[in-house]
DRENDO-1510 file (C-alpha; in Angstrom, 1 decimal, always signed):
<recs>
REC; n; res; u; v; w
REC; 1; UNK; -78.3; -12.8; +4.5 .
REC; 2; UNK; -76.9; -13.1; +1.0 .
REC; 3; UNK; -78.1; -9.5; +0.2 .
REC; 4; UNK; -76.4; -8.2; +3.3 .
REC; 5; UNK; -73.0; -9.9; +2.3 .
REC; 6; UNK; -73.3; -8.4; -1.2 .
REC; 7; UNK; -74.0; -4.9; +0.3 .
REC; 8; UNK; -70.9; -5.2; +2.6 .
REC; 9; UNK; -68.7; -6.3; -0.3 .
REC; 10; UNK; -69.9; -3.4; -2.4 .
REC; 11; UNK; -69.2; -0.9; +0.3 .
REC; 12; UNK; -65.7; -2.4; +0.9 .
REC; 13; UNK; -64.9; -2.1; -2.8 .
REC; 14; UNK; -66.1; +1.5; -2.8 .
REC; 15; UNK; -64.0; +2.4; +0.2 .
REC; 16; UNK; -60.9; +0.6; -1.2 .
REC; 17; UNK; -61.2; +2.3; -4.6 .
REC; 18; UNK; -61.6; +5.7; -2.9 .
REC; 19; UNK; -58.4; +5.1; -0.9 .
REC; 20; UNK; -56.4; +4.0; -4.0 .
REC; 21; UNK; -57.6; +6.9; -6.0 .
REC; 22; UNK; -56.7; +9.3; -3.1 .
REC; 23; UNK; -53.2; +7.8; -2.8 .
REC; 24; UNK; -52.6; +8.1; -6.5 .
REC; 25; UNK; -53.8; +11.7; -6.6 .
REC; 26; UNK; -51.7; +12.6; -3.6 .
REC; 27; UNK; -48.6; +11.1; -5.3 .
REC; 28; UNK; -49.3; +13.1; -8.5 .
REC; 29; UNK; -49.8; +16.4; -6.6 .
REC; 30; UNK; -46.8; +16.0; -4.2 .
REC; 31; UNK; -43.7; +17.9; -5.2 .
REC; 32; UNK; -41.1; +15.9; -7.0 .
REC; 33; UNK; -37.8; +15.3; -5.2 .
REC; 34; UNK; -35.0; +17.3; -6.9 .
REC; 35; UNK; -32.4; +15.4; -8.8 .
REC; 36; UNK; -29.2; +14.7; -6.9 .
REC; 37; UNK; -26.7; +17.5; -7.4 .
REC; 38; UNK; -23.4; +16.7; -9.2 .
REC; 39; UNK; -20.7; +15.3; -6.9 .
REC; 40; UNK; -18.5; +18.1; -5.5 .
REC; 41; UNK; -15.1; +18.5; -7.1 .
REC; 42; UNK; -12.4; +16.5; -5.4 .
REC; 43; UNK; -9.5; +18.6; -4.0 .
REC; 44; UNK; -6.3; +18.2; -2.1 .
REC; 45; UNK; -6.5; +18.9; +1.6 .
REC; 46; UNK; -3.2; +20.7; +1.4 .
REC; 47; UNK; -3.1; +23.9; -0.7 .
REC; 48; UNK; -0.3; +24.3; -3.3 .
REC; 49; UNK; +2.5; +26.7; -2.4 .
REC; 50; UNK; +3.5; +27.4; -6.0 .
REC; 51; UNK; +0.5; +28.6; -8.1 .
REC; 52; UNK; +2.1; +30.1; -11.2 .
REC; 53; UNK; +5.3; +30.0; -13.3 .
REC; 54; UNK; +4.8; +33.6; -14.3 .
REC; 55; UNK; +5.7; +36.3; -15.2 .
REC; 56; UNK; +8.5; +34.4; -17.0 .
REC; 57; UNK; +6.3; +31.6; -18.4 .
REC; 58; UNK; +8.2; +28.7; -20.0 .
REC; 59; UNK; +8.3; +28.0; -23.7 .
REC; 60; UNK; +10.3; +24.8; -23.7 .
REC; 61; UNK; +9.6; +21.7; -21.7 .
REC; 62; UNK; +10.8; +18.1; -21.3 .
REC; 63; UNK; +8.2; +15.6; -20.1 .
REC; 64; UNK; +9.6; +12.7; -18.0 .
REC; 65; UNK; +7.3; +9.8; -17.2 .
REC; 66; UNK; +5.7; +6.7; -18.5 .
REC; 67; UNK; +3.0; +5.4; -20.7 .
REC; 68; UNK; +0.4; +7.9; -19.3 .
REC; 69; UNK; +2.4; +10.5; -21.2 .
REC; 70; UNK; +3.1; +8.6; -24.5 .
REC; 71; UNK; -0.5; +7.4; -25.2 .
REC; 72; UNK; -2.3; +9.2; -28.1 .
REC; 73; UNK; +0.8; +10.5; -29.9 .
REC; 74; UNK; +2.5; +11.9; -26.7 .
REC; 75; UNK; +1.3; +14.5; -24.3 .
REC; 76; UNK; +4.2; +16.8; -25.3 .
REC; 77; UNK; +2.9; +17.0; -28.9 .
REC; 78; UNK; -0.6; +18.0; -27.8 .
REC; 79; UNK; +0.7; +20.6; -25.3 .
REC; 80; UNK; +2.9; +22.0; -28.0 .
REC; 81; UNK; -0.1; +22.2; -30.4 .
REC; 82; UNK; -2.1; +24.1; -27.9 .
REC; 83; UNK; +0.7; +26.6; -27.2 .
REC; 84; UNK; +1.3; +27.3; -30.9 .
REC; 85; UNK; -2.4; +27.7; -31.6 .
REC; 86; UNK; -2.6; +30.2; -28.7 .
REC; 87; UNK; +0.4; +32.2; -29.8 .
REC; 88; UNK; +0.8; +31.7; -33.6 .
REC; 89; UNK; +3.1; +34.8; -34.0 .
REC; 90; UNK; +5.7; +33.1; -31.8 .
REC; 91; UNK; +5.1; +29.4; -32.4 .
REC; 92; UNK; +8.7; +28.7; -33.4 .
REC; 93; UNK; +9.7; +29.7; -29.8 .
REC; 94; UNK; +7.8; +26.8; -28.3 .
REC; 95; UNK; +9.5; +23.4; -28.0 .
REC; 96; UNK; +8.7; +20.2; -26.2 .
REC; 97; UNK; +10.1; +16.7; -26.0 .
REC; 98; UNK; +9.3; +13.6; -24.0 .
REC; 99; UNK; +11.3; +10.8; -22.3 .
REC; 100; UNK; +9.1; +7.9; -21.2 .
REC; 101; UNK; +9.6; +4.3; -19.9 .
REC; 102; UNK; +6.5; +2.1; -19.9 .
REC; 103; UNK; +5.4; +1.3; -16.3 .
REC; 104; UNK; +8.2; +3.4; -14.8 .
REC; 105; UNK; +8.5; +5.4; -11.7 .
REC; 106; UNK; +10.8; +8.4; -11.4 .
REC; 107; UNK; +13.4; +6.1; -9.9 .
REC; 108; UNK; +13.8; +4.4; -13.3 .
REC; 109; UNK; +14.9; +7.6; -14.9 .
REC; 110; UNK; +18.4; +9.0; -15.1 .
REC; 111; UNK; +17.3; +12.6; -15.1 .
REC; 112; UNK; +20.8; +14.0; -15.1 .
REC; 113; UNK; +21.6; +12.4; -18.4 .
REC; 114; UNK; +18.6; +14.1; -20.0 .
REC; 115; UNK; +20.4; +17.5; -19.6 .
REC; 116; UNK; +23.7; +16.5; -21.0 .
REC; 117; UNK; +25.2; +18.9; -23.6 .
REC; 118; UNK; +24.4; +18.0; -27.2 .
REC; 119; UNK; +21.9; +15.4; -26.1 .
REC; 120; UNK; +18.1; +15.5; -25.8 .
REC; 121; UNK; +16.7; +18.7; -27.4 .
REC; 122; UNK; +19.8; +19.5; -29.5 .
REC; 123; UNK; +17.6; +19.5; -32.6 .
REC; 124; UNK; +13.9; +19.5; -33.4 .
REC; 125; UNK; +11.6; +19.5; -36.5 .
REC; 126; UNK; +9.7; +22.4; -37.9 .
REC; 127; UNK; +6.3; +22.4; -39.6 .
REC; 128; UNK; +7.8; +21.2; -42.9 .
REC; 129; UNK; +9.6; +18.4; -41.1 .
REC; 130; UNK; +13.0; +20.0; -41.6 .
REC; 131; UNK; +15.6; +19.4; -38.9 .
REC; 132; UNK; +16.3; +22.5; -36.9 .
REC; 133; UNK; +19.4; +22.7; -34.7 .
REC; 134; UNK; +18.8; +24.5; -31.4 .
REC; 135; UNK; +21.3; +26.8; -29.8 .
REC; 136; UNK; +23.6; +25.1; -27.3 .
REC; 137; UNK; +23.1; +25.9; -23.7 .
REC; 138; UNK; +19.9; +25.6; -21.6 .
REC; 139; UNK; +17.6; +23.2; -23.5 .
REC; 140; UNK; +14.5; +23.4; -21.4 .
REC; 141; UNK; +12.7; +25.9; -19.2 .
REC; 142; UNK; +10.8; +23.3; -17.2 .
REC; 143; UNK; +10.9; +19.6; -16.6 .
REC; 144; UNK; +7.4; +18.1; -16.1 .
REC; 145; UNK; +7.8; +14.9; -14.1 .
REC; 146; UNK; +5.4; +12.1; -13.1 .
REC; 147; UNK; +5.8; +9.0; -11.0 .
REC; 148; UNK; +4.1; +5.7; -11.7 .
REC; 149; UNK; +0.4; +5.7; -11.4 .
REC; 150; UNK; +0.4; +4.2; -7.9 .
REC; 151; UNK; +3.9; +5.1; -6.6 .
REC; 152; UNK; +3.0; +8.3; -4.7 .
REC; 153; UNK; +0.4; +6.4; -2.6 .
REC; 154; UNK; +1.7; +2.9; -2.6 .
REC; 155; UNK; +2.8; +1.7; +1.0 .
REC; 156; UNK; +6.1; +0.4; -0.3 .
REC; 157; UNK; +6.9; +3.1; -2.9 .
REC; 158; UNK; +5.6; +6.4; -1.6 .
REC; 159; UNK; +8.8; +7.1; +0.4 .
REC; 160; UNK; +10.8; +6.6; -2.8 .
REC; 161; UNK; +8.5; +9.1; -4.6 .
REC; 162; UNK; +9.4; +11.8; -2.1 .
REC; 163; UNK; +13.1; +11.0; -2.3 .
REC; 164; UNK; +13.2; +10.9; -6.1 .
REC; 165; UNK; +11.3; +14.2; -6.5 .
REC; 166; UNK; +13.8; +15.9; -4.1 .
REC; 167; UNK; +16.8; +14.5; -6.0 .
REC; 168; UNK; +15.4; +15.2; -9.5 .
REC; 169; UNK; +14.2; +18.7; -8.6 .
REC; 170; UNK; +17.7; +19.6; -7.5 .
REC; 171; UNK; +19.1; +18.2; -10.8 .
REC; 172; UNK; +16.6; +20.1; -12.8 .
REC; 173; UNK; +17.5; +23.4; -11.0 .
REC; 174; UNK; +21.2; +22.7; -11.4 .
REC; 175; UNK; +20.5; +22.8; -15.2 .
REC; 176; UNK; +18.8; +26.2; -15.0 .
REC; 177; UNK; +15.3; +24.7; -15.4 .
REC; 178; UNK; +12.3; +24.6; -13.1 .
REC; 179; UNK; +10.8; +21.3; -11.8 .
REC; 180; UNK; +7.1; +20.7; -12.3 .
REC; 181; UNK; +5.1; +17.7; -11.0 .
REC; 182; UNK; +2.2; +16.1; -13.0 .
REC; 183; UNK; -0.6; +14.9; -10.7 .
REC; 184; UNK; -1.9; +11.8; -12.4 .
REC; 185; UNK; -5.5; +10.5; -12.3 .
REC; 186; UNK; -7.3; +7.7; -10.5 .
REC; 187; UNK; -8.1; +4.4; -12.3 .
REC; 188; UNK; -11.6; +4.3; -13.7 .
REC; 189; UNK; -12.7; +1.7; -11.1 .
REC; 190; UNK; -10.8; +3.2; -8.2 .
REC; 191; UNK; -12.0; +6.8; -7.8 .
REC; 192; UNK; -10.7; +7.0; -4.2 .
REC; 193; UNK; -7.2; +7.3; -5.7 .
REC; 194; UNK; -8.0; +10.9; -6.7 .
REC; 195; UNK; -7.9; +12.5; -3.3 .
REC; 196; UNK; -4.9; +10.4; -2.2 .
REC; 197; UNK; -2.8; +11.3; -5.3 .
REC; 198; UNK; -3.8; +15.0; -5.0 .
REC; 199; UNK; -2.6; +15.1; -1.4 .
REC; 200; UNK; +0.6; +13.2; -2.2 .
REC; 201; UNK; +1.6; +15.4; -5.1 .
REC; 202; UNK; +0.7; +18.6; -3.4 .
REC; 203; UNK; +2.6; +17.8; -0.3 .
REC; 204; UNK; +5.7; +16.8; -2.1 .
REC; 205; UNK; +5.4; +19.7; -4.6 .
REC; 206; UNK; +5.3; +22.1; -1.7 .
REC; 207; UNK; +8.3; +20.5; +0.0 .
REC; 208; UNK; +10.3; +21.1; -3.2 .
REC; 209; UNK; +8.8; +24.5; -4.2 .
REC; 210; UNK; +7.5; +22.9; -7.4 .
REC; 211; UNK; +4.4; +23.7; -9.4 .
REC; 212; UNK; +1.9; +20.8; -9.4 .
REC; 213; UNK; -0.3; +20.3; -12.5 .
REC; 214; UNK; -3.7; +19.0; -11.2 .
REC; 215; UNK; -4.7; +16.6; -14.1 .
REC; 216; UNK; -6.1; +14.0; -11.7 .
REC; 217; UNK; -8.5; +16.6; -10.2 .
REC; 218; UNK; -9.7; +17.5; -13.7 .
REC; 219; UNK; -10.5; +13.8; -14.5 .
REC; 220; UNK; -12.6; +13.6; -11.3 .
REC; 221; UNK; -14.4; +16.9; -12.1 .
REC; 222; UNK; -15.2; +15.8; -15.7 .
REC; 223; UNK; -16.5; +12.4; -14.6 .
REC; 224; UNK; -18.7; +14.0; -12.0 .
REC; 225; UNK; -20.1; +16.4; -14.6 .
REC; 226; UNK; -20.5; +14.1; -17.6 .
REC; 227; UNK; -19.8; +10.5; -16.6 .
REC; 228; UNK; -20.8; +9.2; -20.1 .
REC; 229; UNK; -17.7; +10.8; -21.7 .
REC; 230; UNK; -15.0; +8.1; -21.5 .
REC; 231; UNK; -11.6; +9.3; -20.4 .
REC; 232; UNK; -10.0; +5.9; -20.3 .
REC; 233; UNK; -8.6; +3.1; -22.5 .
REC; 234; UNK; -10.1; -0.3; -22.0 .
REC; 235; UNK; -7.6; -1.2; -19.3 .
REC; 236; UNK; -9.2; +1.5; -17.0 .
REC; 237; UNK; -5.8; +3.1; -16.4 .
REC; 238; UNK; -4.4; +4.7; -19.6 .
REC; 239; UNK; -6.1; +7.7; -21.2 .
REC; 240; UNK; -8.5; +7.6; -24.1 .
REC; 241; UNK; -8.0; +10.4; -26.8 .
REC; 242; UNK; -10.4; +12.6; -24.7 .
REC; 243; UNK; -8.4; +11.8; -21.6 .
REC; 244; UNK; -5.1; +12.8; -23.1 .
REC; 245; UNK; -6.7; +16.0; -24.5 .
REC; 246; UNK; -8.1; +16.9; -21.1 .
REC; 247; UNK; -4.6; +16.4; -19.5 .
REC; 248; UNK; -2.9; +18.4; -22.2 .
REC; 249; UNK; -5.3; +21.3; -21.6 .
REC; 250; UNK; -4.6; +21.2; -17.9 .
REC; 251; UNK; -0.9; +21.3; -18.6 .
REC; 252; UNK; -1.3; +24.2; -21.0 .
REC; 253; UNK; -3.3; +26.2; -18.5 .
REC; 254; UNK; -0.8; +25.5; -15.7 .
REC; 255; UNK; +2.4; +26.2; -17.7 .
REC; 256; UNK; +1.2; +29.3; -19.5 .
REC; 257; UNK; -1.4; +30.8; -17.2 .
REC; 258; UNK; -3.8; +31.1; -20.1 .
REC; 259; UNK; -7.3; +29.7; -20.5 .
REC; 260; UNK; -7.5; +26.9; -23.0 .
REC; 261; UNK; -11.2; +27.7; -23.7 .
REC; 262; UNK; -11.6; +28.5; -27.4 .
REC; 263; UNK; -8.2; +27.2; -28.4 .
REC; 264; UNK; -8.3; +26.1; -32.0 .
REC; 265; UNK; -6.4; +22.8; -31.5 .
REC; 266; UNK; -9.0; +20.0; -31.1 .
REC; 267; UNK; -7.0; +16.7; -31.4 .
REC; 268; UNK; -9.6; +15.4; -33.8 .
REC; 269; UNK; -12.5; +15.7; -31.2 .
REC; 270; UNK; -15.9; +17.2; -31.9 .
REC; 271; UNK; -16.5; +20.8; -30.9 .
REC; 272; UNK; -18.9; +20.2; -27.9 .
REC; 273; UNK; -16.5; +17.7; -26.4 .
REC; 274; UNK; -13.5; +20.1; -27.0 .
REC; 275; UNK; -15.4; +23.0; -25.3 .
REC; 276; UNK; -16.3; +20.8; -22.3 .
REC; 277; UNK; -12.8; +19.5; -21.8 .
REC; 278; UNK; -11.2; +22.9; -22.2 .
REC; 279; UNK; -13.7; +24.4; -19.7 .
REC; 280; UNK; -13.2; +21.7; -17.1 .
REC; 281; UNK; -9.4; +22.0; -17.5 .
REC; 282; UNK; -9.5; +25.8; -16.8 .
REC; 283; UNK; -11.9; +25.5; -13.9 .
REC; 284; UNK; -9.7; +22.8; -12.3 .
REC; 285; UNK; -6.6; +24.9; -12.6 .
REC; 286; UNK; -8.3; +28.0; -11.3 .
REC; 287; UNK; -9.8; +26.2; -8.3 .
REC; 288; UNK; -6.6; +24.3; -7.4 .
REC; 289; UNK; -4.4; +27.4; -7.5 .
REC; 290; UNK; -7.0; +29.5; -5.8 .
REC; 291; UNK; -7.4; +32.1; -8.5 .
</recs>
């Protein structure tokens, strides 16, 4: 009886071992599941009406906004550096300035006062930090405007966003400049804001025949492609140096119609990071404008 039990146990062990070995072998020989594809680029449901400022591309700009613009030495200075690096023979022709109020929406800004004669833009500084007095008359070719980071999609503020863009666009045109809207990015922990902001900016831009700069879509594209590259300050709202540089490249591509890929201005970032940010900026602009 004992021998019979031992024989049964031995046979069971043999069968179990065969099953385990077969399962392991089958797992090793089975085709591996492919890695998940990168998340598709976020886009606005509504297509932009204005897709270029050419053929008369602007050379002077005023940036009107909030702390998203003034982080990392100001978005205007980075855009200016990109423009001058791309066109060194005419770098003196490019000018940019910035008017920002921390935490502000467009309704905090007195845009009409920014175009008063002899006011903002009356003088600038050259490469040797000498004061250069600009010719009187039209100071800016374009006004790049952004609302507060939540205003275009906030239940209580989105109506004011549409109202202010309409009013300020008219003021800008009265001063012989062109209105441009800057589509801001989602917070780091609220990616759903991207599509909402894209739709809000595109819709209001179309209503006012204004070019929209798709910076928020570039942030989403970069995060989907290389999530380890940090685009945010610790507060998850404001831009890191890489975030500001990405935004500046999107602005450069939108305003000039030129690819930023290969531009010599790096903002202190390493070459692989610069090339990635420049590429994503150009791809985003091309996709958004349907080029």
